[in-house]
N, C-alpha and C positions, 0 to 999 in steps of 0.2 A: 710758798712754804713748801718745803721738802718734807717728805714724810720718811722717817727711818722706822725699821721694824725691829722689835726686840722680841723676846719670847713670851708671845701671848700678849704684848702690850704694844700699843702705838705711841711713839713719840713724836711730837711735833715741835719745831724750833720756834723760839719766841724771842723777839727783842725786848730787852727789859730796860725800863728807863729807872730814874732815882725814886720815883714816886710810885712804882710798882711794888706790891707787897708778895713775897714769895715764901711760900711754905716749903720748908727743906724736905718734907716726907713726900710732896707731890711734884717736885722739880729735880732736874739734874743739871749739874754742870759739867760740861765736857769742853775742855780747851778755852775756857772763858765765854762759852756760849751756853747760855740757859735754854734748857728744854722742860716744857711740862709733860708730865706723863698722864696719859689719859686711861680711865679705868676700863675702856671697851675692850674687849678680847677680840683678837684678830680671828679667831675661829668661828666666832659668832657672825661676825661680819662676812666671812668667807661663805658660811652657811646661807646667809641671806643673800648674798651676791650669786650663789648657785641656784637657789631657789629662783630668784629673779631671771636668771639666765634659762632656767628650765621653762619657766612661765613665759618668756620671751621666745623660747625655742618652740613652744606649743603654739603660741601666737603665729610666729613665722610659718610653722607648718600648715596652720589652718589658713594663713593668707596665700601661701603656696598652693594649697588645694583649691581655694577659691579663685587663685589666678589661672589654675590650670583649667578649672571649669569655665571661667570667663573666656580663656583661650579656645577652649572646645566650642563654646557657644558662639565666638566670633567667626571661628573656621566655619561651623555649621551655616552661619549667616552668610558668609562668603560664598559657601557651596550654593546656598539658595538664590543669591544674587546673581551668581553665574548661571544658574539654571533659569531664573527669571529673565536674565539678558539674552540667554539663547532663545528662550520662548518669544521675547519680544522681536529678536532678530527674524526668526521664523516668521512671526506674525507680519512683519514688515516685508519679507519676501513675498508671502501670500497677497499681501495688499498690492505690492508691485504687480504681480501676475494678474490679479484681478483687474487693476487698472489698465494693463495692457489689453486684457481680453475686452473690457468695456471700450477701450479706444478702438479696437479692431471690430467690434460690434457697431459702434458709431460710424466707422468708414463704410461698413457694409450697408446700414441703414441709409447713409448718404447717397451710396451708389444705387440702391434699390429705388430712393427717392428721384434721382436722375433717370432711371430706366423707366419709372412710372410716368414722370413728365414727358419723357421721349415718346411713351406710348399714348400719352394724352394727345400730343401734338399729332402723332400718326393718326390717331382716331379722328381727329378733327379735320385733318387733310382728307382721310377717307370719306368722312361724312360729306365735306363740301364737293368731292368728286362724285359720291353717289347722289347728292342732290343734283348736280349739273346733269348726270347721266338721267336721272329720273325726269328732270325738267325735258330733256331731249326727247325721252320715250314718250312723256305726256304730250308734248308737241306732236310727236308721229302719231300717236294715238288719236289725238284731236283731228290730224290732218285725215287719218283713216275714217274717223267717224264722220267727218265731214263728206268724204269721197262716198262712204255707204249712205249717207242721207241722200246725197245728190242720187246716187244709183237708185235708191229706193224712191225717190221722187219722181226720177224718169221711169221706173218701173211702173209706179202707180199711174203715171200719165200714159204710159203706153197700155196698161191694163184697161184703163178708162177708154182709151182710144179703141182697143181692141173690142172692148165689150160693146161700145156704141157700134163699132163696125158689125159686130155679130148680131146685135139687135136690128139693126137696119136690114142686114141679110136675112134675117128671120121673118121680118115683115114683108120683105120682098118675096120671099119664099111662100109665104101664106098667101099674099096676093096672088101670086102666080098660081098657086093652087086653087084658089077660088075661082080664078079665070078658067081655068081649064075645065 
């Protein structure tokens, strides 16, 4: 249906059949086509349309404002996400550095353990060598002690021998003095 505008009146085309009753005061015949005249004024409809458009405009402005706020929030979230990603990246770098330091410390501990093991081996070798030296020294001291004991025995034997000789000489001197 096409709509024709008249002055303050809307006219709608209508197909008329034989059974349709047309009231001449509410219809119009233009070129064999019948039109029904509606009693709603165009101005009132225009006012309502303008009111609806104004309301829609307000709603659209509100939606735009909400969209701007949402976009601002999204932008802020993106910035926070970037900051968080930067912090995470920095933490990852720090963890890598810490892992490297831990690895280096492990290597140093392994080197120290090897050095300690070598020192233990050296100490065992030194102890074995010292035990051998002490055994040799002890054997020499035993030999010296044996020699000292033999020397003492011989001195004791000599002392007894000398003491016996002196006693015999003293007896002889006594007898000689008596005889005189």
